[in-house]
Structures are given as C-alpha cells and as structure tokens.
C-alpha positions in Angstrom: 1.6 -8.4 10.2 -0.3 -11.4 11.7 -3.3 -12.9 9.8 -6.6 -11.0 10.3 -9.1 -12.4 12.7 -12.1 -12.9 10.4 -15.4 -14.7 11.1 -18.3 -15.3 8.8 -21.5 -13.7 10.0 -24.2 -14.1 7.4 -25.3 -13.9 3.7 -28.0 -11.7 2.3 -29.6 -10.9 -1.0 -30.1 -7.2 0.0 -27.8 -4.9 1.9 -30.6 -3.8 4.3 -30.7 -7.4 5.5 -27.2 -7.1 6.9 -26.5 -5.9 10.4 -25.0 -2.4 10.7 -21.3 -1.9 11.1 -19.1 0.8 12.5 -16.9 0.6 9.4 -16.8 -1.7 6.4 -14.8 -2.6 3.4 -15.9 -4.7 0.4 -14.2 -6.8 -2.2 -15.3 -6.8 -5.9 -13.8 -8.4 -9.0 -14.4 -10.8 -11.9 -15.8 -14.2 -11.1 -12.5 -16.0 -11.4 -10.1 -13.4 -10.1 -9.5 -15.2 -6.8 -11.5 -13.3 -4.3 -12.2 -16.3 -2.0 -8.6 -17.4 -2.1 -7.4 -14.0 -1.1 -9.9 -13.7 1.8 -8.8 -17.1 3.1 -5.1 -16.1 2.7 -5.6 -12.8 4.6 -7.1 -14.7 7.5 -4.7 -17.7 7.1 -7.7 -20.0 6.9 -8.5 -22.5 4.2 -12.3 -22.7 4.3 -13.4 -19.2 5.5 -14.6 -18.3 2.0 -15.7 -21.1 -0.4 -13.2 -21.6 -3.2 -14.7 -23.1 -6.4 -13.4 -24.0 -9.8 -16.7 -22.8 -11.2 -16.8 -19.0 -11.5 -19.8 -17.3 -10.1 -20.4 -19.5 -7.0 -20.7 -16.4 -4.8 -24.2 -15.2 -5.4 -25.1 -13.3 -2.2 -23.6 -10.5 -0.1 -21.4 -12.4 2.3 -20.6 -10.5 5.5 -17.5 -11.2 7.6 -16.6 -9.7 11.0 -13.0 -8.5 11.2 -11.2 -8.3 14.6 -11.8 -9.9 18.0 -15.6 -10.1 18.6 -14.9 -9.8 22.3 -13.7 -6.2 21.8 -16.8 -5.0 19.9 -19.7 -3.0 21.1 -23.2 -3.7 19.8 -23.6 -2.3 16.3 -20.0 -1.2 16.2 -18.3 -4.2 14.6 -15.8 -3.8 11.8 -16.8 -5.8 8.7 -15.9 -7.0 5.3 -18.3 -8.0 2.5 -17.5 -10.3 -0.3 -19.6 -9.4 -3.4 -20.7 -11.7 -6.2 -18.1 -11.7 -9.0 -18.9 -10.1 -12.4 -18.2 -11.6 -15.7 -18.2 -15.3 -16.5 -20.6 -16.6 -14.0 -22.6 -19.6 -15.3 -26.0 -18.2 -14.5 -29.1 -17.0 -16.5 -29.0 -13.5 -17.7 -31.9 -12.4 -15.4 -30.0 -13.7 -12.4 -26.8 -11.8 -13.4 -29.0 -8.6 -13.8 -30.3 -9.2 -10.2 -26.7 -9.5 -9.0 -25.8 -6.2 -10.7 -28.7 -4.4 -9.0 -27.8 -6.0 -5.7 -24.1 -4.9 -6.0 -24.9 -1.4 -7.1 -27.5 -0.7 -4.4 -25.1 -2.1 -1.8 -22.2 0.2 -3.0 -24.4 3.3 -3.3 -26.5 2.9 -0.1 -24.4 0.9 2.5 -23.6 3.2 5.3 -20.0 3.4 6.7 -18.4 1.8 3.6 -14.8 2.9 3.9 -13.2 1.3 0.9 -13.9 -0.8 -2.2 -11.1 -3.3 -3.0 -11.2 -4.0 -6.7 -9.4 -7.2 -7.6 -7.8 -7.4 -11.0 -6.2 -10.6 -12.4 -2.5 -9.8 -12.6 -2.0 -12.4 -15.4 -4.9 -11.3 -17.6 -4.8 -7.6 -16.7 -7.7 -5.3 -16.4 -10.6 -6.4 -18.7 -13.4 -4.2 -20.1 -15.5 -5.3 -17.1 -12.8 -4.2 -14.7 -12.4 -0.8 -16.3 -16.2 -0.3 -16.4 -16.3 -1.0 -12.7 -13.5 1.5 -12.0 -15.2 4.1 -14.1 -18.5 3.5 -12.3 -16.8 3.8 -8.9 -15.1 7.0 -9.9 -18.2 8.5 -11.4 -20.0 7.8 -8.1 -17.2 9.1 -5.9 -16.6 5.9 -4.1 -13.2 5.3 -2.5 -11.4 2.3 -4.0 -8.1 0.6 -4.3 -6.9 -1.8 -7.0 -5.3 -5.0 -5.9 -3.7 -7.2 -8.6 -3.8 -10.9 -7.8 -1.8 -13.9 -8.9 1.6 -12.2 -8.6 3.3 -15.6 -8.5 1.7 -16.6 -11.8 3.5 -13.8 -13.7 7.0 -14.7 -14.8 9.6 -12.8 -12.8 11.2 -11.6 -16.0 7.9 -10.0 -17.1 6.8 -8.5 -13.8 8.1 -5.0 -14.2 6.5 -4.7 -17.6 3.2 -6.3 -16.3 3.0 -4.0 -13.4 3.3 -1.0 -15.7 0.6 -2.4 -18.1 -1.8 -3.2 -15.3 -1.4 0.3 -13.8 -1.9 2.0 -17.2 -4.9 -0.2 -17.9 -6.5 1.0 -14.6 -5.6 4.6 -15.3 -3.3 4.6 -12.2 0.3 5.2 -11.2 2.3 2.0 -10.9 2.7 2.5 -7.1 -1.1 2.8 -6.6 -1.7 -0.9 -7.5 -1.1 -3.4 -4.7 0.2 -6.8 -6.0 -0.5 -9.9 -4.0 -0.3 -13.7 -4.2 -2.7 -15.7 -2.1 -0.6 -18.8 -2.7 2.8 -17.4 -1.9 1.8 -14.7 0.5 3.3 -11.8 -1.5 1.9 -8.5 -0.5 -0.5 -9.9 2.1 1.1 -8.0 5.1 0.8 -4.7 3.3 -2.9 -5.4 2.4 -3.7 -6.5 5.9 -2.2 -3.3 7.3 -4.3 -1.3 4.9 -7.5 -3.2 5.8 -6.9 -2.4 9.5 -6.2 1.3 8.8 -9.4 1.6 6.6 -11.5 -0.1 9.2 -10.0 2.1 12.0 -10.9 5.4 10.3 
C-alpha cells in the first residue's frame, strides 16, 4: 500500500481547540517508543513529526490530516492525533499531571474517535505504564489496537518467543498484536491499510 498522505494541521493543549473531524484515530505510547518515527514512516516523510533523542518532546495534542485535502468537505476531514508520551519525559511533575489530564479528557470526550493505537516497545515489551493504559482503555470501553515497534531490533532467533511474550503481557492473542519497524518498513503496509479502514468507518 502506498504511503499515507498526511499533513500537519495544528497543535493544541485541549481537545476542544482542535477542529472537528469526520473520523479520527490517535496514537499513544511511552515517551521513547518511537511514535514520531512511525508517523513519519507511514507517510514516507522524514520531518512530518519531530523525532528527538530526548523523550517527552511531544507536549501537545498534534493534529494531522490524513488523505487528500482536495477531496474533503468542510468539517469532514479524516485526522490522526499524536498524543504526548507517558513515562520518562524530562518534565516537572505538575506538567506531567497536566499531560495526563489532557490525554484522558481527549480520549473520553473527543467525538468520532474511531481507534486508539497503543504503541509498545517490541524490545522492552509492555511496561507497567503500558498495561495501565490498556486497562484504562478497556475499563472505559475505548477501541484500541496494540502495535509493537522496533521489530528490526529484536534478534530474528528470538522473535517468535518475543511476540508471544508481548501478546501475553498485553493480555492479547499473538495475532492481535501488529509488529512494525519504522526503519525497515516491516508491517507498515498492514498498518496503513488498517488506518484507512478505521478512518473510512
């Protein structure tokens, strides 16, 4: 599947500051799980989302439009939101608390949210923060899909075992976890196809 056509629209500190969408998906994950790298790889663009060696650089709700803007009708765009990472961000505790409130209110109140993509580091596996996020999404009845990143960083001889461990850690069947590599392109076609289908619902 060809790269997604993705364009940055705006950033905001509250979801009600964002324009409405016909359908929307969002991406969550730990601060250094590779969210920006994956967004860039899905669109085949190097600087669409800012990639930093410092975890926690994404501090706002970042809205992207998916698809050809010439085809959209006013208020009916298909969008993707990159949320601040949770975990190891180098920021004061009060700022991290604000991020949590911002993320939770977005997830609970944003209209036309079709899917939450939860990124899990395929090398590290699901951490306590990841499982807490999954439990919270399930408790609130929010649709979500787990995507394991950094497939290329897992030794080929260990991949079958690692895939089983990651699935079990997320309380999922092995086939329910999508494995990707932003660097090598593994799994990107499958994920792009899913993104299109979620947004077309």
